[in-house]
All heavy atoms as a GROMACS GRO file, in nm:
protein
  479
    1MET      N    1   0.333  -2.198   3.294
    1MET     CA    2   0.282  -2.101   3.391
    1MET      C    3   0.402  -2.017   3.440
    1MET      O    4   0.511  -2.066   3.456
    1MET     CB    5   0.219  -2.169   3.509
    1MET     CG    6   0.102  -2.256   3.469
    1MET     SD    7  -0.060  -2.215   3.532
    1MET     CE    8  -0.046  -2.095   3.654
    2THR      N    9   0.373  -1.896   3.468
    2THR     CA   10   0.478  -1.808   3.518
    2THR      C   11   0.461  -1.794   3.671
    2THR      O   12   0.351  -1.801   3.724
    2THR     CB   13   0.467  -1.669   3.456
    2THR    OG1   14   0.340  -1.613   3.490
    2THR    CG2   15   0.484  -1.674   3.305
    3LEU      N   16   0.570  -1.783   3.730
    3LEU     CA   17   0.571  -1.760   3.876
    3LEU      C   18   0.588  -1.612   3.899
    3LEU      O   19   0.680  -1.552   3.847
    3LEU     CB   20   0.682  -1.839   3.943
    3LEU     CG   21   0.674  -1.992   3.930
    3LEU    CD1   22   0.797  -2.054   3.991
    3LEU    CD2   23   0.549  -2.041   3.997
    4GLY      N   24   0.501  -1.551   3.971
    4GLY     CA   25   0.511  -1.408   3.997
    4GLY      C   26   0.432  -1.325   3.895
    4GLY      O   27   0.354  -1.376   3.816
    5ARG      N   28   0.459  -1.198   3.895
    5ARG     CA   29   0.382  -1.102   3.815
    5ARG      C   30   0.436  -1.101   3.671
    5ARG      O   31   0.556  -1.104   3.646
    5ARG     CB   32   0.401  -0.964   3.875
    5ARG     CG   33   0.319  -0.859   3.813
    5ARG     CD   34   0.325  -0.729   3.901
    5ARG     NE   35   0.252  -0.627   3.831
    5ARG     CZ   36   0.308  -0.516   3.787
    5ARG    NH1   37   0.432  -0.493   3.806
    5ARG    NH2   38   0.233  -0.425   3.724
    6GLN      N   39   0.342  -1.093   3.572
    6GLN     CA   40   0.385  -1.079   3.433
    6GLN      C   41   0.431  -0.941   3.409
    6GLN      O   42   0.383  -0.842   3.466
    6GLN     CB   43   0.266  -1.115   3.341
    6GLN     CG   44   0.228  -1.259   3.347
    6GLN     CD   45   0.110  -1.284   3.247
    6GLN    OE1   46   0.045  -1.194   3.201
    6GLN    NE2   47   0.086  -1.409   3.221
    7LEU      N   48   0.533  -0.930   3.320
    7LEU     CA   49   0.587  -0.795   3.294
    7LEU      C   50   0.497  -0.714   3.201
    7LEU      O   51   0.494  -0.592   3.208
    7LEU     CB   52   0.727  -0.807   3.226
    7LEU     CG   53   0.832  -0.877   3.320
    7LEU    CD1   54   0.962  -0.890   3.244
    7LEU    CD2   55   0.856  -0.790   3.440
    8VAL      N   56   0.421  -0.779   3.109
    8VAL     CA   57   0.337  -0.710   3.017
    8VAL      C   58   0.194  -0.759   3.036
    8VAL      O   59   0.174  -0.880   3.040
    8VAL     CB   60   0.383  -0.735   2.872
    8VAL    CG1   61   0.295  -0.664   2.774
    8VAL    CG2   62   0.529  -0.695   2.853
    9SER      N   63   0.096  -0.668   3.045
    9SER     CA   64  -0.037  -0.707   3.061
    9SER      C   65  -0.091  -0.765   2.931
    9SER      O   66  -0.034  -0.746   2.822
    9SER     CB   67  -0.123  -0.588   3.102
    9SER     OG   68  -0.134  -0.498   2.996
   10ALA      N   69  -0.200  -0.837   2.937
   10ALA     CA   70  -0.259  -0.899   2.821
   10ALA      C   71  -0.306  -0.790   2.726
   10ALA      O   72  -0.293  -0.806   2.603
   10ALA     CB   73  -0.379  -0.986   2.863
   11ARG      N   74  -0.357  -0.681   2.774
   11ARG     CA   75  -0.403  -0.574   2.683
   11ARG      C   76  -0.286  -0.514   2.610
   11ARG      O   77  -0.295  -0.488   2.490
   11ARG     CB   78  -0.476  -0.470   2.770
   11ARG     CG   79  -0.540  -0.359   2.688
   11ARG     CD   80  -0.621  -0.269   2.777
   11ARG     NE   81  -0.687  -0.168   2.697
   11ARG     CZ   82  -0.766  -0.078   2.744
   11ARG    NH1   83  -0.796  -0.080   2.873
   11ARG    NH2   84  -0.822   0.009   2.668
   12SER      N   85  -0.177  -0.487   2.679
   12SER     CA   86  -0.059  -0.431   2.609
   12SER      C   87  -0.001  -0.530   2.509
   12SER      O   88   0.037  -0.489   2.400
   12SER     CB   89   0.049  -0.398   2.715
   12SER     OG   90   0.005  -0.297   2.801
   13ARG      N   91  -0.002  -0.656   2.544
   13ARG     CA   92   0.048  -0.759   2.449
   13ARG      C   93  -0.042  -0.763   2.328
   13ARG      O   94   0.010  -0.775   2.214
   13ARG     CB   95   0.054  -0.894   2.522
   13ARG     CG   96   0.118  -1.000   2.433
   13ARG     CD   97   0.138  -1.131   2.508
   13ARG     NE   98   0.016  -1.183   2.568
   13ARG     CZ   99  -0.011  -1.192   2.701
   13ARG    NH1  100   0.082  -1.156   2.786
   13ARG    NH2  101  -0.123  -1.237   2.745
   14ASN      N  102  -0.173  -0.754   2.341
   14ASN     CA  103  -0.263  -0.757   2.228
   14ASN      C  104  -0.242  -0.634   2.138
   14ASN      O  105  -0.242  -0.646   2.016
   14ASN     CB  106  -0.407  -0.763   2.276
   14ASN     CG  107  -0.440  -0.900   2.335
   14ASN    OD1  108  -0.372  -0.997   2.315
   14ASN    ND2  109  -0.547  -0.905   2.411
   15ARG      N  110  -0.216  -0.519   2.201
   15ARG     CA  111  -0.192  -0.399   2.124
   15ARG      C  112  -0.060  -0.416   2.050
   15ARG      O  113  -0.053  -0.372   1.930
   15ARG     CB  114  -0.183  -0.276   2.214
   15ARG     CG  115  -0.318  -0.229   2.261
   15ARG     CD  116  -0.302  -0.105   2.342
   15ARG     NE  117  -0.432  -0.056   2.391
   15ARG     CZ  118  -0.451   0.043   2.471
   15ARG    NH1  119  -0.345   0.106   2.518
   15ARG    NH2  120  -0.570   0.080   2.506
   16LEU      N  121   0.037  -0.468   2.111
   16LEU     CA  122   0.168  -0.487   2.044
   16LEU      C  123   0.153  -0.584   1.926
   16LEU      O  124   0.208  -0.559   1.818
   16LEU     CB  125   0.271  -0.541   2.144
   16LEU     CG  126   0.413  -0.570   2.090
   16LEU    CD1  127   0.473  -0.441   2.041
   16LEU    CD2  128   0.497  -0.634   2.197
   17VAL      N  129   0.081  -0.689   1.942
   17VAL     CA  130   0.060  -0.784   1.833
   17VAL      C  131  -0.017  -0.718   1.720
   17VAL      O  132   0.016  -0.737   1.603
   17VAL     CB  133  -0.017  -0.909   1.887
   17VAL    CG1  134  -0.067  -0.996   1.769
   17VAL    CG2  135   0.069  -0.992   1.978
   18ALA      N  136  -0.117  -0.634   1.752
   18ALA     CA  137  -0.193  -0.566   1.648
   18ALA      C  138  -0.104  -0.464   1.573
   18ALA      O  139  -0.110  -0.455   1.452
   18ALA     CB  140  -0.312  -0.493   1.710
   19VAL      N  141  -0.019  -0.393   1.646
   19VAL     CA  142   0.071  -0.298   1.580
   19VAL      C  143   0.170  -0.366   1.488
   19VAL      O  144   0.198  -0.323   1.378
   19VAL     CB  145   0.139  -0.210   1.687
   19VAL    CG1  146   0.256  -0.136   1.625
   19VAL    CG2  147   0.042  -0.116   1.755
   20LEU      N  148   0.220  -0.480   1.538
   20LEU     CA  149   0.317  -0.556   1.455
   20LEU      C  150   0.248  -0.613   1.331
   20LEU      O  151   0.308  -0.610   1.222
   20LEU     CB  152   0.376  -0.670   1.536
   20LEU     CG  153   0.483  -0.627   1.644
   20LEU    CD1  154   0.521  -0.748   1.726
   20LEU    CD2  155   0.597  -0.559   1.578
   21ALA      N  156   0.125  -0.659   1.342
   21ALA     CA  157   0.051  -0.712   1.229
   21ALA      C  158   0.025  -0.600   1.125
   21ALA      O  159   0.042  -0.622   1.004
   21ALA     CB  160  -0.081  -0.774   1.274
   22VAL      N  161  -0.014  -0.484   1.171
   22VAL     CA  162  -0.040  -0.373   1.076
   22VAL      C  163   0.089  -0.329   1.012
   22VAL      O  164   0.098  -0.301   0.893
   22VAL     CB  165  -0.106  -0.256   1.152
   22VAL    CG1  166  -0.110  -0.129   1.065
   22VAL    CG2  167  -0.250  -0.294   1.194
   23GLY      N  168   0.198  -0.329   1.090
   23GLY     CA  169   0.328  -0.288   1.036
   23GLY      C  170   0.377  -0.383   0.933
   23GLY      O  171   0.434  -0.345   0.826
   24MET      N  172   0.359  -0.512   0.958
   24MET     CA  173   0.397  -0.615   0.857
   24MET      C  174   0.316  -0.604   0.732
   24MET      O  175   0.366  -0.613   0.621
   24MET     CB  176   0.385  -0.756   0.915
   24MET     CG  177   0.491  -0.788   1.020
   24MET     SD  178   0.656  -0.794   0.957
   24MET     CE  179   0.650  -0.934   0.850
   25ALA      N  180   0.184  -0.581   0.746
   25ALA     CA  181   0.100  -0.563   0.629
   25ALA      C  182   0.140  -0.441   0.549
   25ALA      O  183   0.142  -0.446   0.425
   25ALA     CB  184  -0.048  -0.556   0.676
   26ALA      N  185   0.175  -0.334   0.618
   26ALA     CA  186   0.216  -0.213   0.545
   26ALA      C  187   0.352  -0.237   0.472
   26ALA      O  188   0.369  -0.190   0.362
   26ALA     CB  189   0.230  -0.098   0.645
   27ALA      N  190   0.442  -0.309   0.539
   27ALA     CA  191   0.572  -0.338   0.475
   27ALA      C  192   0.553  -0.424   0.350
   27ALA      O  193   0.617  -0.398   0.249
   27ALA     CB  194   0.666  -0.406   0.575
   28VAL      N  195   0.470  -0.524   0.358
   28VAL     CA  196   0.446  -0.614   0.243
   28VAL      C  197   0.383  -0.529   0.131
   28VAL      O  198   0.419  -0.544   0.014
   28VAL     CB  199   0.359  -0.733   0.282
   28VAL    CG1  200   0.309  -0.806   0.163
   28VAL    CG2  201   0.436  -0.825   0.377
   29ALA      N  202   0.285  -0.445   0.164
   29ALA     CA  203   0.219  -0.362   0.062
   29ALA      C  204   0.324  -0.265  -0.005
   29ALA      O  205   0.320  -0.247  -0.125
   29ALA     CB  206   0.109  -0.284   0.124
   30TRP      N  207   0.410  -0.207   0.075
   30TRP     CA  208   0.514  -0.118   0.022
   30TRP      C  209   0.608  -0.191  -0.072
   30TRP      O  210   0.642  -0.140  -0.179
   30TRP     CB  211   0.590  -0.053   0.137
   30TRP     CG  212   0.699   0.039   0.090
   30TRP    CD1  213   0.683   0.164   0.042
   30TRP    CD2  214   0.837   0.011   0.087
   30TRP    NE1  215   0.802   0.215   0.003
   30TRP    CE2  216   0.899   0.123   0.031
   30TRP    CE3  217   0.914  -0.100   0.122
   30TRP    CZ2  218   1.039   0.129   0.014
   30TRP    CZ3  219   1.051  -0.094   0.104
   30TRP    CH2  220   1.111   0.020   0.049
   31VAL      N  221   0.650  -0.313  -0.033
   31VAL     CA  222   0.742  -0.388  -0.114
   31VAL      C  223   0.675  -0.426  -0.249
   31VAL      O  224   0.732  -0.411  -0.356
   31VAL     CB  225   0.791  -0.518  -0.044
   31VAL    CG1  226   0.857  -0.613  -0.138
   31VAL    CG2  227   0.885  -0.480   0.071
   32LEU      N  228   0.549  -0.469  -0.241
   32LEU     CA  229   0.480  -0.504  -0.366
   32LEU      C  230   0.457  -0.385  -0.454
   32LEU      O  231   0.465  -0.394  -0.579
   32LEU     CB  232   0.342  -0.573  -0.333
   32LEU     CG  233   0.351  -0.710  -0.266
   32LEU    CD1  234   0.214  -0.761  -0.229
   32LEU    CD2  235   0.426  -0.807  -0.356
   33ARG      N  236   0.433  -0.273  -0.394
   33ARG     CA  237   0.407  -0.151  -0.473
   33ARG      C  238   0.537  -0.093  -0.532
   33ARG      O  239   0.531  -0.034  -0.641
   33ARG     CB  240   0.338  -0.046  -0.388
   33ARG     CG  241   0.295   0.076  -0.462
   33ARG     CD  242   0.212   0.163  -0.370
   33ARG     NE  243   0.183   0.294  -0.434
   33ARG     CZ  244   0.075   0.317  -0.503
   33ARG    NH1  245  -0.016   0.224  -0.516
   33ARG    NH2  246   0.056   0.437  -0.558
   34SER      N  247   0.643  -0.113  -0.466
   34SER     CA  248   0.772  -0.050  -0.506
   34SER      C  249   0.846  -0.136  -0.611
   34SER      O  250   0.942  -0.087  -0.668
   34SER     CB  251   0.862  -0.024  -0.387
   34SER     OG  252   0.903  -0.147  -0.332
   35ARG      N  253   0.801  -0.256  -0.633
   35ARG     CA  254   0.867  -0.340  -0.734
   35ARG      C  255   0.847  -0.279  -0.871
   35ARG      O  256   0.736  -0.242  -0.906
   35ARG     CB  257   0.814  -0.485  -0.733
   35ARG     CG  258   0.856  -0.560  -0.613
   35ARG     CD  259   0.832  -0.708  -0.625
   35ARG     NE  260   0.720  -0.737  -0.713
   35ARG     CZ  261   0.666  -0.860  -0.726
   35ARG    NH1  262   0.714  -0.957  -0.657
   35ARG    NH2  263   0.564  -0.880  -0.804
   36ARG      N  264   0.955  -0.277  -0.951
   36ARG     CA  265   0.940  -0.221  -1.083
   36ARG      C  266   0.874  -0.325  -1.175
   36ARG      O  267   0.908  -0.441  -1.168
   36ARG     CB  268   1.079  -0.189  -1.139
   36ARG     CG  269   1.146  -0.076  -1.064
   36ARG     CD  270   1.279  -0.042  -1.123
   36ARG     NE  271   1.258   0.007  -1.260
   36ARG     CZ  272   1.274   0.134  -1.294
   36ARG    NH1  273   1.311   0.221  -1.203
   36ARG    NH2  274   1.256   0.175  -1.416
   37PRO      N  275   0.781  -0.284  -1.258
   37PRO     CA  276   0.718  -0.378  -1.350
   37PRO      C  277   0.817  -0.430  -1.451
   37PRO      O  278   0.909  -0.359  -1.494
   37PRO     CB  279   0.606  -0.298  -1.416
   37PRO     CG  280   0.649  -0.158  -1.404
   37PRO     CD  281   0.730  -0.146  -1.276
   38GLN      N  282   0.802  -0.555  -1.489
   38GLN     CA  283   0.890  -0.613  -1.590
   38GLN      C  284   0.847  -0.566  -1.727
   38GLN      O  285   0.728  -0.556  -1.758
   38GLN     CB  286   0.879  -0.765  -1.586
   38GLN     CG  287   0.928  -0.826  -1.452
   38GLN     CD  288   1.073  -0.802  -1.434
   38GLN    OE1  289   1.152  -0.809  -1.524
   38GLN    NE2  290   1.110  -0.768  -1.309
   39PRO      N  291   0.945  -0.534  -1.813
   39PRO     CA  292   0.905  -0.489  -1.951
   39PRO      C  293   0.846  -0.603  -2.028
   39PRO      O  294   0.879  -0.721  -2.001
   39PRO     CB  295   1.038  -0.444  -2.010
   39PRO     CG  296   1.145  -0.510  -1.930
   39PRO     CD  297   1.087  -0.529  -1.792
   40PRO      N  298   0.758  -0.577  -2.120
   40PRO     CA  299   0.697  -0.685  -2.197
   40PRO      C  300   0.801  -0.755  -2.287
   40PRO      O  301   0.899  -0.695  -2.323
   40PRO     CB  302   0.591  -0.616  -2.280
   40PRO     CG  303   0.633  -0.472  -2.286
   40PRO     CD  304   0.706  -0.448  -2.159
   41ALA      N  305   0.774  -0.880  -2.315
   41ALA     CA  306   0.862  -0.956  -2.401
   41ALA      C  307   0.867  -0.896  -2.542
   41ALA      O  308   0.768  -0.840  -2.589
   41ALA     CB  309   0.821  -1.101  -2.407
   42VAL      N  310   0.981  -0.903  -2.605
   42VAL     CA  311   0.997  -0.848  -2.734
   42VAL      C  312   0.921  -0.935  -2.834
   42VAL      O  313   0.934  -1.055  -2.837
   42VAL     CB  314   1.148  -0.843  -2.775
   42VAL    CG1  315   1.164  -0.790  -2.916
   42VAL    CG2  316   1.225  -0.758  -2.676
   43ALA      N  317   0.837  -0.866  -2.914
   43ALA     CA  318   0.756  -0.943  -3.013
   43ALA      C  319   0.848  -0.987  -3.131
   43ALA      O  320   0.940  -0.912  -3.166
   43ALA     CB  321   0.646  -0.852  -3.066
   44PRO      N  322   0.817  -1.102  -3.186
   44PRO     CA  323   0.897  -1.145  -3.304
   44PRO      C  324   0.875  -1.051  -3.423
   44PRO      O  325   0.764  -0.994  -3.434
   44PRO     CB  326   0.848  -1.283  -3.330
   44PRO     CG  327   0.714  -1.293  -3.272
   44PRO     CD  328   0.717  -1.199  -3.151
   45GLU      N  329   0.972  -1.036  -3.502
   45GLU     CA  330   0.959  -0.948  -3.620
   45GLU      C  331   0.865  -1.009  -3.721
   45GLU      O  332   0.876  -1.126  -3.756
   45GLU     CB  333   1.099  -0.928  -3.682
   45GLU     CG  334   1.100  -0.824  -3.792
   45GLU     CD  335   1.238  -0.799  -3.844
   45GLU    OE1  336   1.333  -0.817  -3.770
   45GLU    OE2  337   1.249  -0.761  -3.961
   46PRO      N  338   0.770  -0.933  -3.770
   46PRO     CA  339   0.677  -0.986  -3.868
   46PRO      C  340   0.746  -1.011  -4.002
   46PRO      O  341   0.850  -0.950  -4.028
   46PRO     CB  342   0.572  -0.873  -3.883
   46PRO     CG  343   0.639  -0.751  -3.839
   46PRO     CD  344   0.740  -0.788  -3.737
   47PRO      N  345   0.692  -1.099  -4.082
   47PRO     CA  346   0.754  -1.127  -4.210
   47PRO      C  347   0.748  -1.001  -4.298
   47PRO      O  348   0.650  -0.921  -4.294
   47PRO     CB  349   0.671  -1.238  -4.269
   47PRO     CG  350   0.542  -1.234  -4.196
   47PRO     CD  351   0.571  -1.178  -4.065
   48ARG      N  352   0.849  -0.982  -4.378
   48ARG     CA  353   0.855  -0.866  -4.469
   48ARG      C  354   0.765  -0.891  -4.588
   48ARG      O  355   0.762  -0.999  -4.643
   48ARG     CB  356   0.995  -0.840  -4.511
   48ARG     CG  357   1.085  -0.804  -4.398
   48ARG     CD  358   1.222  -0.761  -4.447
   48ARG     NE  359   1.310  -0.733  -4.341
   48ARG     CZ  360   1.314  -0.615  -4.274
   48ARG    NH1  361   1.236  -0.519  -4.307
   48ARG    NH2  362   1.400  -0.599  -4.178
   49ILE      N  363   0.693  -0.790  -4.630
   49ILE     CA  364   0.605  -0.800  -4.745
   49ILE      C  365   0.678  -0.740  -4.865
   49ILE      O  366   0.724  -0.623  -4.862
   49ILE     CB  367   0.473  -0.730  -4.719
   49ILE    CG1  368   0.404  -0.792  -4.601
   49ILE    CG2  369   0.387  -0.730  -4.843
   49ILE    CD1  370   0.278  -0.722  -4.558
   50GLY      N  371   0.694  -0.817  -4.967
   50GLY     CA  372   0.763  -0.765  -5.085
   50GLY      C  373   0.798  -0.878  -5.180
   50GLY      O  374   0.764  -0.995  -5.154
   51TYR      N  375   0.864  -0.846  -5.283
   51TYR     CA  376   0.906  -0.947  -5.381
   51TYR      C  377   1.055  -0.940  -5.402
   51TYR      O  378   1.116  -0.834  -5.382
   51TYR     CB  379   0.830  -0.921  -5.514
   51TYR     CG  380   0.681  -0.947  -5.504
   51TYR    CD1  381   0.597  -0.843  -5.473
   51TYR    CD2  382   0.630  -1.074  -5.515
   51TYR    CE1  383   0.459  -0.865  -5.459
   51TYR    CE2  384   0.496  -1.099  -5.503
   51TYR     CZ  385   0.413  -0.991  -5.475
   51TYR     OH  386   0.278  -1.012  -5.458
   52SER      N  387   1.109  -1.056  -5.441
   52SER     CA  388   1.252  -1.055  -5.469
   52SER      C  389   1.279  -0.993  -5.603
   52SER      O  390   1.191  -0.960  -5.678
   52SER     CB  391   1.301  -1.198  -5.465
   52SER     OG  392   1.244  -1.272  -5.572
   53ARG      N  393   1.406  -0.973  -5.634
   53ARG     CA  394   1.446  -0.908  -5.756
   53ARG      C  395   1.416  -0.990  -5.882
   53ARG      O  396   1.399  -0.939  -5.992
   53ARG     CB  397   1.593  -0.878  -5.755
   53ARG     CG  398   1.622  -0.773  -5.647
   53ARG     CD  399   1.769  -0.734  -5.648
   53ARG     NE  400   1.796  -0.643  -5.538
   53ARG     CZ  401   1.882  -0.661  -5.445
   53ARG    NH1  402   1.964  -0.766  -5.450
   53ARG    NH2  403   1.899  -0.574  -5.347
   54ASN      N  404   1.407  -1.125  -5.865
   54ASN     CA  405   1.377  -1.206  -5.982
   54ASN      C  406   1.231  -1.232  -6.004
   54ASN      O  407   1.194  -1.308  -6.093
   54ASN     CB  408   1.455  -1.339  -5.970
   54ASN     CG  409   1.413  -1.425  -5.855
   54ASN    OD1  410   1.314  -1.389  -5.790
   54ASN    ND2  411   1.482  -1.536  -5.831
   55GLY      N  412   1.140  -1.169  -5.930
   55GLY     CA  413   0.998  -1.181  -5.955
   55GLY      C  414   0.927  -1.288  -5.878
   55GLY      O  415   0.806  -1.294  -5.880
   56SER      N  416   0.997  -1.382  -5.807
   56SER     CA  417   0.931  -1.483  -5.731
   56SER      C  418   0.874  -1.420  -5.603
   56SER      O  419   0.935  -1.328  -5.549
   56SER     CB  420   1.023  -1.598  -5.700
   56SER     OG  421   1.128  -1.554  -5.616
   57PRO      N  422   0.761  -1.468  -5.558
   57PRO     CA  423   0.700  -1.402  -5.435
   57PRO      C  424   0.768  -1.444  -5.309
   57PRO      O  425   0.706  -1.505  -5.217
   57PRO     CB  426   0.554  -1.454  -5.443
   57PRO     CG  427   0.562  -1.582  -5.517
   57PRO     CD  428   0.674  -1.571  -5.614
   58GLN      N  429   0.891  -1.418  -5.294
   58GLN     CA  430   0.967  -1.442  -5.172
   58GLN      C  431   0.995  -1.307  -5.103
   58GLN      O  432   1.009  -1.208  -5.168
   58GLN     CB  433   1.102  -1.507  -5.204
   58GLN     CG  434   1.088  -1.649  -5.264
   58GLN     CD  435   1.027  -1.745  -5.169
   58GLN    OE1  436   1.055  -1.739  -5.049
   58GLN    NE2  437   0.947  -1.832  -5.218
   59PRO      N  438   0.998  -1.307  -4.972
   59PRO     CA  439   1.029  -1.182  -4.902
   59PRO      C  440   1.167  -1.128  -4.942
   59PRO      O  441   1.260  -1.210  -4.967
   59PRO     CB  442   1.026  -1.220  -4.752
   59PRO     CG  443   0.950  -1.346  -4.747
   59PRO     CD  444   0.971  -1.415  -4.880
   60VAL      N  445   1.182  -1.001  -4.954
   60VAL     CA  446   1.306  -0.940  -4.987
   60VAL      C  447   1.396  -0.938  -4.865
   60VAL      O  448   1.355  -0.899  -4.758
   60VAL     CB  449   1.283  -0.796  -5.036
   60VAL    CG1  450   1.417  -0.728  -5.062
   60VAL    CG2  451   1.197  -0.794  -5.160
   61SER      N  452   1.519  -0.988  -4.876
   61SER     CA  453   1.610  -0.984  -4.766
   61SER      C  454   1.697  -0.861  -4.781
   61SER      O  455   1.734  -0.819  -4.888
   61SER     CB  456   1.696  -1.110  -4.763
   61SER     OG  457   1.784  -1.111  -4.870
   62LEU      N  458   1.728  -0.802  -4.667
   62LEU     CA  459   1.812  -0.679  -4.667
   62LEU      C  460   1.958  -0.708  -4.683
   62LEU      O  461   2.036  -0.618  -4.704
   62LEU     CB  462   1.783  -0.599  -4.541
   62LEU     CG  463   1.639  -0.550  -4.523
   62LEU    CD1  464   1.626  -0.481  -4.390
   62LEU    CD2  465   1.602  -0.459  -4.636
   63SER      N  466   1.999  -0.835  -4.671
   63SER     CA  467   2.139  -0.867  -4.675
   63SER      C  468   2.190  -0.880  -4.815
   63SER      O  469   2.310  -0.896  -4.841
   63SER     CB  470   2.166  -0.997  -4.597
   63SER     OG  471   2.095  -1.104  -4.659
   64ASP      N  472   2.104  -0.879  -4.918
   64ASP     CA  473   2.150  -0.893  -5.061
   64ASP      C  474   2.216  -0.765  -5.107
   64ASP      O  475   2.183  -0.660  -5.087
   64ASP     CB  476   2.031  -0.926  -5.152
   64ASP     CG  477   1.989  -1.066  -5.132
   64ASP    OD1  478   2.064  -1.144  -5.072
   64ASP    OD2  479   1.877  -1.100  -5.175
   0.00000   0.00000   0.00000
């Protein structure tokens, strides 16, 4: 309990709480919206389609 007069009325305190709640919600929304999206993961390279030089059905390697 307080002794004497309160410095802020209940109505003013409720308005202040409401303004702070709206401000916090706006700040959280801004932070979530401003985050840069992560680039997608790099897909693995598909197997090469082709034949080797000796005729066996093996993929052709570029390092030969």
